[in-house]
N, C-alpha and C positions, 0 to 999 in steps of 0.2 A: 499516567497514559503516554504515549509518546506523537506528538502532532509532527506531519508530514506532510508539505505539498511541495509535489512535482519533485523531491528531496532526489533524484535518482538522471533525472530529466537533459543534464548535461555531461552525463558520464560516459565513458567509453565501456564496451562488453564486459570486460574482467573489472575490472574498478563496480562496475553497476552492481556486480552477482556476492564480489565483498560483501557489501552497503545489506544488501537483503539479508544475504545469511546473520550477518551482525544483529537483525530486524526478526528475524526467523529467529536465533537465536534469544534474545530478549522477549519476545513472544512465549516462547520455553520454556526457557528455567528460570526465566524473574517471572515468571504470568502476564506481563507487561499491554496491553490494552495499545491495541493502535486502530488507529485514526489517520488515513493514506487521502491527500487526491496527489493521484493520477493521470496518465493519459495514455499508458503504454499498458497495453491489448496484453503482456505474456502478466503483466502485475496483475493486474484486472483479473485475470481469471485464472492466478492464484487467490483470490482472493477465498475468508471462511461467506465473508455477507458483504454483499454488496450494495449500494445505498446511491442511484445517480439524482441526479436534479435537470429537475423536464417544467420547464414555463414557469421558473421559480419555487417547482414546487419539487418535493423530498420521494422519493417511491420506493419500494425493496423491492429487490427483484433477483435475489440469490441468497 
């Protein structure tokens, strides 16, 4: 399992793409589960499963 907390928040577009490609490769090639915290809408849109926290409670929305 790979835990990521705002891993791309301070990266420029080019380096952000590199990191996300590496993460996707790990997920596919090594069958790694990734739990990522992000506010980046592009990253959220690419998620296969989305869990949000509202009012202190987890809600699955995807």
